[in-house]
N, C-alpha and C positions, 0 to 999 in steps of 0.2 A: 670460648669453650669454657671459661671458669665463670660464666655470668650466673649459672644456677647455683653456685657456691658463694656464700657471703661470710666474710670474716666476723660479722657482728651477729650471725645467726647463733642463738642460744641452743645448742643440739646435744650437750652432755649434761646428764642429770647426776648430781651428787646428793649424798646424805644431808648435808648440813650447810651447803653453800647455794642451794637451788640450781638452776640450769646455767651452764657456762658456755660461752662462745670461745673461739680460739683466741680472739683478743682479749678476753678475761684471763685466760690462761697465761697469756704472754705478759699481761699487766703485773702478774704476781712476781715476775723477775724484777721489774722496776720497784715494786713495793718493798722486796726484801734486799734487793741489791745483787748485781750480777756476780759480785765475789763470793757471795754465800749461796745462791741458787744459780748453778751453772748450766743445766740442761733440762730439757723436757722430752720425754720418750712417749710416743703415741704408738700403740701396737694393738692390732686386732686380737681379741681374746684375753685382754687384761686392762685394767683400769689405766689411765695415763699416770706416769710417774716422774716426779721431779728428782734431780740430784742436788741434794742439799748438804753442803760441807763434805762432799765426797760420797755420800750415802744415797741410795734410791729410796725414795718415800712415795708410795702409791697414794693417789686420791682415794677418798672413800666414796665410791660411786659405782655406776654401772660398768659392766665389761664393755669395752668398745667392740662394736661391730664393724663389718666392712664398710657400711654406709656411713656410720658416724665417723669412721676414720676418714672417709673421703671428705665429709663435710668440715672436718677440723683442718685437714692437712692442704686440699686442693686450693682454698682461698689464698694460700701463701705462695702459690706458683703462678707465674706469668703464663700465658696461653703458649708461649714458645717452650717453657720448661715442662708444662703439663703434657704437650704433645710429645716432647722429648722423652719424658718418663714412661708414657705409655707405649712407646716403641723401643724401650731400653729396659735395663735392669734397675737402674738408680739414677738420681739426678742430684746434682749439688747447686744450691743457689742461696740468696740472701734476702732478707726482709727487714725493713726498718720500721720501728714502732717507738715514738717518743724519744727517750734518751738513749735507746738501746738499739744495736744492730744485731740481727740474729742470722747465724750461719746454719743452713738446713740441709740435711741429706734425707732424701726420701727413697726408699727401696722396698723391694719385694722380698717376702719370705714365705714360709710354709702356710701360715695362717691368713696371709693378706698383704696389705700395705702397711709400712711403718714409717716413721719420721723420728730423726734425732735432732733435736733443735737446741742450739748453742747460743747463749746470750753473751754479747760483747758490749761493754760500755762505749759510747762514743767519746767519753771522756778518757784519753790515754793515761794511765798512770804515770807519775814521775818516776824516773829511773831510780831515785833514792828509796821509792816505796816497794821495789821489786824484792829486796831482801838479799842482795849480794853479799857474801861472807867478807869481801875485801873490796877495794876500789878499782878492780880490773876494769870495770865499765868505763871508766875515764881514759884507760889506754885505747879501749875499742873505739870510742867515738873520735879519737884523733887519728886513727888509721887511715890511710889512703888507698890501700889494696889488701887483698887477701880474703879468705873465706871464714866467715864465723857461722858455726853450725850450732843450733839449739835442738836439744834432742830430749826425748821423754815420751811417755805414753800419751794417748789423747787425754786432753784436759789437763795437761802438766803446767800450763801457762807459757808455752814456747812462743805463741803468737803475741802475747801480751808483752813479753820480754823484748822481742825484736821490735814491736811497735814503740815501746819506750825508748829504746837505743836510737831508732830512727828519728823519732820526734825530738830527742835533744840534739842530734846532729842538725835537724832542720832549724833549730831555734839559734844555732850559733855558727853555722857554715852556710855561705852561698854555694851550693852545688846542686847538681842534676840527679834526682832519686826517681828510679823507675821500679815498680813492683809489678810482679807476675802472680796473681792469686786465684785460687779456685775453691770458693769464691772470695770476693774482697771482704775482709773482716773489719778491722779498724779503718775509719776514715781519717786521713791525715788533713790537717789545716795547712794553707799554704803560708808558711812563716818566712825565713830567711832563704830557705832552699825552694826550689821548683819540683814539685812531686807530681808524677803522673802514676795512677793506679790503673792496671789493666786486668781484667777479669777473663779467665780462660772460659771459651765458650761464648762470650759476649763481645769482648774487644779483640781477642786474638784466639786462633784455633787450638792452640795447644801450648805447653810450656816450651817446647822445642821451637816452635814457630816465634815465640816471643823472645827467646834467647838469641835466635839468629837475627831478628831484626834489631835487637838491642845494639849491635854493633854499628848500626847506621843511626842510632838516636842519641849519641854523645852522653851517656850516663856516666856519673862518677860513683854513684851507689846503686846497687841492685838488690832487690829482695825476690827471691824465687820461693814461692809458697811451700814446695814440697820437692825433694829429689826423688822422683818415684821410679826411675828406670836408668839403665845404663847410659843411654844417650843423654838424658837430662843431667846426669851427674857429670859426664865428660864435659858437656857444654858449660855447666856451672863452674867446673874447675878451671876450664879454659878462660872463662870471664874473670876469675880471681887471679890467674897468672898473668893476664894482660893489662893490669893496671887499675882494676876496678875493686872496691870493697863490696863483697857479696854476703849477704845473709840468706840462710836457708834452714830447713828443718828436716829431721828424720825421727822416725819412731823406734829410737833405741834407748836403753836404760842407763848406759854409762859411756864414758869417753872411750875407753879401750874397744868396747863392743861396737861403737860407732865406726871406727877405723875397719874391724873386721867385716862389718855389714857392708861398707862401701866397696871393699875389695871382692866380697862374695858376689857382687852384682856382675862381675866381670869373669870371663873364661880364664883358665890358668895362663894362657899365652898372653893375656893382656895385663896381668896383676903387676908385673914388675913395672910397666909403663905407668899404671895408675898409682903404684907407690911413689914413683918419682914425682908424679903430678901433685899428689897430696903433700908430699914433704915439702915441696916448694910453695904451693898455693895455700895450704892450711893455716890460718891464724889462731883460732880458739875453737875448742868444743865445750859448750856449756850444757851440762846434763841436768835437767830439773825434775822435781817430784813436789806436788803439793801435799803437804802432811798436815793432819788435823792439829790445831792448837790444844795445848793442855787445858785452857780455860773454856774451850768449847765455843768460842766466838768466830770459827772460820778456819781457815788453812794458812799455812805459811810455806815459803819456798824453802826446799833444802836443795842445794846446788853444788855440783862437781863441776871443777874447771880445769881444763887442759890447755896450757899455753904452748904453742908449738915452737919451743925453742930449739937451738942447735941440736941439743941431746935427743929430743923428741923427734925431730926431723930426721935424724940419722937413724933412729929405731924404725920409723915408717919405712924408709927408703931400703933398709935391709931386712924388713919383714920381721923384726923382733918385737911384735906388738905386745907380747906377754910381759915385757920388761918396763912397759910405759907406767904401770901403776905405781911403781917405786918413785918415779918422777913426780907424781902427784902427791906423794906422801912427804917428799923432802924438799921440793922446791916451792916453799911456801912464804918466802921472805917478801917484804914490800919492795921488790925490784921489778923493772919492766920485763926481765927474762923469766922471772919466777911467778909469783902471785897464783899459784896452783892449790887445789885443795881436793880431797877426795869426798864423796857423798858421805862416807862414815864420819870423817872428821867434822863435817858441818852439821850432821845430825847430832854428834856428840856436844858440839857447841850449843846447840839449841836446846838439848836437855840440860846442860849445865846452867844455861840461862834461864831455866824453868819456862821455857816456852812450848816445849814438846814432851809429853810423857815417855819415861823410859821404854815401857813396853810397846808403845806406838812406834818410837824410832826403831827398835829392833826389827818390827814388821817391814819397814822401809828400807833398811840397810841392805845393799847388794851383797856384802860379805859380812856375817855376823861376827867372825873372829876378828876381822879388822875393825868393826865397830867397838868390840870390847876393848881392843888395844887402844883405839882413840879415846875411849871413855877414861882410861888410865892417864893419858897425857894431857888432856884439857884442864 
């Protein structure tokens, strides 16, 4: 079905670069680096646009028509995914080119078809390069069970942080690791651990099917790409409770909002049960944002960390979520039961270290008054 569409066909005319194929457009990621150029958006009615250091930058060229969009997007889809897309509203898939893996979402909208293409380096960054404000990651990779949640908006680096943690575990521990992803993003090398990566829609029907099958696959560590619905959340929590170390993601901006979001997925009659599950199974919430650097050379991670110690677990169990922020503010010592930090405190430290501009940090703070207080204390 995709035979008439070729990835090397030069179909898009620009003002200063001549005609480009989709392969030419993807090669730009490799030229500039996936840490700087993160996404490519192709939309009918506008020129293609890259996300560079967090900002959208349009190519100087023709407006994309429906036919040009097809010629750019369809070569990236397998026959199965193209057939699936034509019978549905959107499709997720991946595409590999050179040293990069691309995560692709193709969808329909008012003007026609669109694609959001995210670049991921095949080289997983070392955990020391992520930018943790403390050494809490050392405690995480030593854990044998519990749920570690990475949260943040799309493009905040959640998958990269999880990949770095899992890769480090694989380097030092002989254990069984199974991932459920939609689609697969980073490709893990087989090191000391044994790793199986399963893609939803290709290797398994759904996250739920994959989680049910996990119980018969003897995993030590599980990565669930995203907790999208109540059933997936319940199964993920159960996996964490039953002796597995589980990593997953949510699209929330801070630690306390993550707890609230999880509870909101469930009807009021089940919330007390889920509070108990969370209080017992949750290990850490790591909320990330990628903030532009002051020197203009890219972006840097600002991170909030919740360590589910006894006090936090009690607040979750009793539903006093609004009191958890004070735990993040005060339990900051370099001790296994602390090592917490607020987003505002980490932003303040980045400003003091001259890595992030003050005005930029204010834009990214969840609570401006807390950020101002944090600036006085660092």
